[in-house]
PASEBA-1860 file (N, C-alpha, C; in nm, 3 decimals):
! residues 105
1> MTKLATAI> 12.222/9.246/13.299/12.110/9.182/13.234/12.052/9.272/13.124 ~ 12.047/9.401/13.150/11.993/9.494/13.051/12.080/9.495/12.926 ~ 12.213/9.491/12.945/12.303/9.490/12.829/12.284/9.363/12.746 ~ 12.262/9.250/12.814/12.241/9.124/12.744/12.110/9.128/12.665 ~ 12.005/9.179/12.727/11.875/9.190/12.659/11.885/9.283/12.539 ~ 11.957/9.393/12.555/11.976/9.487/12.445/12.054/9.422/12.331 ~ 12.157/9.346/12.365/12.238/9.278/12.263/12.154/9.175/12.187 ~ 12.073/9.100/12.259/11.988/8.999/12.195/11.885/9.067/12.105
9> FTAVLSTT> 11.821/9.173/12.155/11.722/9.246/12.077/11.785/9.302/11.949 ~ 11.904/9.357/11.960/11.974/9.414/11.845/12.006/9.305/11.743 ~ 12.051/9.189/11.791/12.084/9.079/11.701/11.960/9.030/11.627 ~ 11.850/9.015/11.699/11.725/8.970/11.637/11.676/9.072/11.536 ~ 11.681/9.198/11.571/11.637/9.305/11.482/11.722/9.309/11.356 ~ 11.853/9.296/11.371/11.943/9.297/11.256/11.916/9.179/11.164 ~ 11.894/9.062/11.222/11.864/8.943/11.143/11.733/8.960/11.068 ~ 11.633/9.016/11.133/11.504/9.038/11.069/11.517/9.132/10.951
17> FAAGALAS> 11.589/9.242/10.968/11.607/9.336/10.858/11.689/9.274/10.746 ~ 11.790/9.197/10.780/11.873/9.134/10.678/11.791/9.036/10.595 ~ 11.706/8.958/10.659/11.622/8.862/10.587/11.523/8.935/10.497 ~ 11.468/9.044/10.544/11.374/9.120/10.464/11.439/9.193/10.349 ~ 11.568/9.220/10.362/11.638/9.295/10.259/11.693/9.206/10.149 ~ 11.684/9.074/10.164/11.735/8.984/10.062/11.659/9.007/9.932 ~ 11.733/9.028/9.827/11.670/9.050/9.698/11.637/8.916/9.634 ~ 11.536/8.917/9.552/11.501/8.798/9.477/11.615/8.765/9.381
25> DIQVKAEH> 11.634/8.637/9.353/11.736/8.600/9.256/11.679/8.599/9.114 ~ 11.554/8.644/9.099/11.494/8.661/8.967/11.514/8.805/8.923 ~ 11.555/8.822/8.798/11.571/8.956/8.741/11.493/8.965/8.611 ~ 11.437/9.083/8.586/11.365/9.110/8.462/11.429/9.232/8.399 ~ 11.462/9.222/8.270/11.526/9.333/8.200/11.456/9.353/8.066 ~ 11.422/9.478/8.036/11.359/9.512/7.908/11.465/9.558/7.809 ~ 11.452/9.512/7.685/11.541/9.553/7.577/11.455/9.592/7.458 ~ 11.501/9.691/7.382/11.426/9.737/7.266/11.502/9.705/7.139
33> NGPSTVFR> 11.427/9.665/7.037/11.483/9.639/6.905/11.383/9.694/6.805 ~ 11.399/9.821/6.770/11.302/9.886/6.683/11.168/9.895/6.753 ~ 11.061/9.854/6.686/10.929/9.860/6.749/10.902/9.744/6.845 ~ 10.991/9.648/6.849/10.972/9.532/6.937/11.038/9.554/7.073 ~ 10.980/9.492/7.173/11.036/9.493/7.308/11.053/9.349/7.352 ~ 11.168/9.321/7.412/11.194/9.187/7.465/11.220/9.201/7.614 ~ 11.146/9.127/7.694/11.173/9.117/7.837/11.250/8.987/7.858 ~ 11.365/8.996/7.922/11.445/8.876/7.953/11.434/8.849/8.102
41> VTKAGEPL> 11.393/8.727/8.136/11.373/8.688/8.275/11.479/8.584/8.310 ~ 11.557/8.612/8.414/11.662/8.520/8.457/11.650/8.492/8.606 ~ 11.704/8.379/8.645/11.711/8.342/8.786/11.854/8.298/8.811 ~ 11.920/8.367/8.903/12.061/8.340/8.933/12.144/8.346/8.805 ~ 12.107/8.438/8.714/12.183/8.459/8.592/12.148/8.368/8.476 ~ 12.065/8.267/8.499/12.026/8.173/8.394/11.885/8.205/8.345 ~ 11.858/8.186/8.214/11.723/8.212/8.162/11.619/8.129/8.237 ~ 11.508/8.191/8.268/11.399/8.125/8.340/11.294/8.084/8.237
49> ANYPVEIS> 11.304/7.960/8.190/11.220/7.910/8.081/11.082/7.869/8.130 ~ 10.982/7.895/8.044/10.844/7.850/8.068/10.792/7.890/8.205 ~ 10.813/8.015/8.241/10.775/8.067/8.373/10.659/8.164/8.355 ~ 10.557/8.157/8.441/10.442/8.246/8.425/10.477/8.393/8.448 ~ 10.419/8.480/8.366/10.440/8.624/8.377/10.305/8.694/8.366 ~ 10.303/8.817/8.414/10.185/8.902/8.397/10.230/9.027/8.324 ~ 10.158/9.063/8.219/10.191/9.181/8.140/10.077/9.280/8.154 ~ 10.110/9.402/8.192/10.008/9.506/8.203/10.047/9.625/8.116
57> GIDADQNM> 9.947/9.696/8.070/9.969/9.814/7.987/9.928/9.794/7.843 ~ 9.929/9.669/7.797/9.883/9.635/7.662/9.817/9.497/7.667 ~ 9.743/9.466/7.562/9.691/9.330/7.548/9.804/9.244/7.494 ~ 9.834/9.135/7.562/9.942/9.047/7.519/9.895/8.903/7.528 ~ 9.928/8.826/7.425/9.889/8.686/7.421/9.981/8.597/7.505 ~ 10.104/8.638/7.519/10.203/8.554/7.587/10.194/8.573/7.738 ~ 10.179/8.463/7.813/10.174/8.472/7.959/10.277/8.380/8.025 ~ 10.374/8.335/7.945/10.485/8.253/7.994/10.611/8.298/7.922
65> TSDNGSVY> 10.725/8.279/7.987/10.850/8.303/7.917/10.871/8.192/7.815 ~ 10.951/8.221/7.714/10.984/8.120/7.613/11.090/8.024/7.669 ~ 11.134/7.932/7.586/11.237/7.837/7.629/11.367/7.906/7.667 ~ 11.391/8.027/7.612/11.514/8.099/7.647/11.490/8.210/7.749 ~ 11.375/8.205/7.818/11.348/8.300/7.926/11.303/8.437/7.880 ~ 11.260/8.448/7.755/11.222/8.579/7.701/11.072/8.589/7.677 ~ 11.025/8.714/7.677/10.888/8.746/7.637/10.901/8.853/7.530 ~ 10.852/8.823/7.410/10.863/8.913/7.297/10.732/8.987/7.277
73> LRPDVLSP> 10.741/9.118/7.265/10.623/9.201/7.242/10.646/9.287/7.118 ~ 10.548/9.290/7.032/10.547/9.385/6.921/10.409/9.449/6.923 ~ 10.391/9.541/7.015/10.257/9.598/7.034/10.214/9.686/6.918 ~ 10.088/9.675/6.886/10.027/9.761/6.785/9.953/9.871/6.860 ~ 10.027/9.974/6.898/9.969/10.081/6.978/9.963/10.210/6.897 ~ 9.866/10.293/6.928/9.849/10.420/6.858/9.927/10.533/6.924 ~ 9.965/10.513/7.049/10.043/10.613/7.121/10.139/10.541/7.215 ~ 10.249/10.605/7.250/10.342/10.540/7.343/10.272/10.506/7.474
81> RKVTLTVI> 10.311/10.395/7.533/10.252/10.357/7.662/10.350/10.275/7.744 ~ 10.327/10.280/7.873/10.410/10.206/7.968/10.360/10.061/7.975 ~ 10.453/9.968/7.962/10.423/9.825/7.973/10.507/9.770/8.088 ~ 10.443/9.689/8.171/10.511/9.629/8.286/10.499/9.478/8.279 ~ 10.612/9.410/8.299/10.612/9.264/8.309/10.645/9.230/8.453 ~ 10.564/9.144/8.513/10.581/9.105/8.653/10.588/8.954/8.664 ~ 10.682/8.906/8.746/10.689/8.764/8.781/10.686/8.754/8.933 ~ 10.643/8.641/8.982/10.639/8.615/9.125/10.745/8.510/9.156
89> DDNGESVS> 10.836/8.540/9.249/10.942/8.445/9.281/10.893/8.336/9.376 ~ 10.983/8.246/9.413/10.947/8.132/9.499/10.900/8.174/9.637 ~ 10.935/8.295/9.680/10.895/8.345/9.811/10.767/8.427/9.806 ~ 10.706/8.436/9.687/10.583/8.513/9.672/10.606/8.661/9.650 ~ 10.731/8.701/9.632/10.764/8.842/9.607/10.755/8.871/9.457 ~ 10.701/8.986/9.422/10.692/9.022/9.281/10.818/9.096/9.237 ~ 10.858/9.067/9.113/10.972/9.133/9.050/10.919/9.189/8.919 ~ 10.936/9.320/8.897/10.879/9.385/8.780/10.981/9.470/8.707
97> ESTLVTVD> 10.953/9.491/8.580/11.029/9.584/8.497/10.928/9.656/8.409 ~ 10.940/9.787/8.402/10.852/9.867/8.317/10.934/9.934/8.209 ~ 10.871/9.955/8.095/10.937/10.024/7.986/10.832/10.096/7.903 ~ 10.875/10.190/7.825/10.785/10.265/7.738/10.792/10.203/7.599 ~ 10.678/10.158/7.547/10.674/10.108/7.409/10.625/10.221/7.321 ~ 10.679/10.226/7.201/10.648/10.337/7.111/10.557/10.292/6.998 ~ 10.513/10.389/6.923/10.420/10.366/6.813/10.494/10.297/6.699 ~ 10.431/10.194/6.644/10.486/10.121/6.530/10.421/10.172/6.403
105> R> 10.495/10.252/6.326/10.440/10.308/6.200/10.534/10.284/6.087
END
């Protein structure tokens, strides 16, 4: 009986950890093009269009992805700073990407 209880406990524990370890199918990637930064948001490899985002580190007007799943930033900053874009997936988990934006002169 003890071996059976141990086996059941181990199976439940493994399943719990496996479920918790599942990664979101949303990905955020930062790309730089000169002074501009583009965050690309995808879900299962496809652009995530018109999806709400949160941007921290700078003042940004855009709070949704574009039709092609991108968020374009051209910050007017006086010094380099860290910018983070965060989205919340269907399970309520946050997915973030941070990057350093540089001075535009």
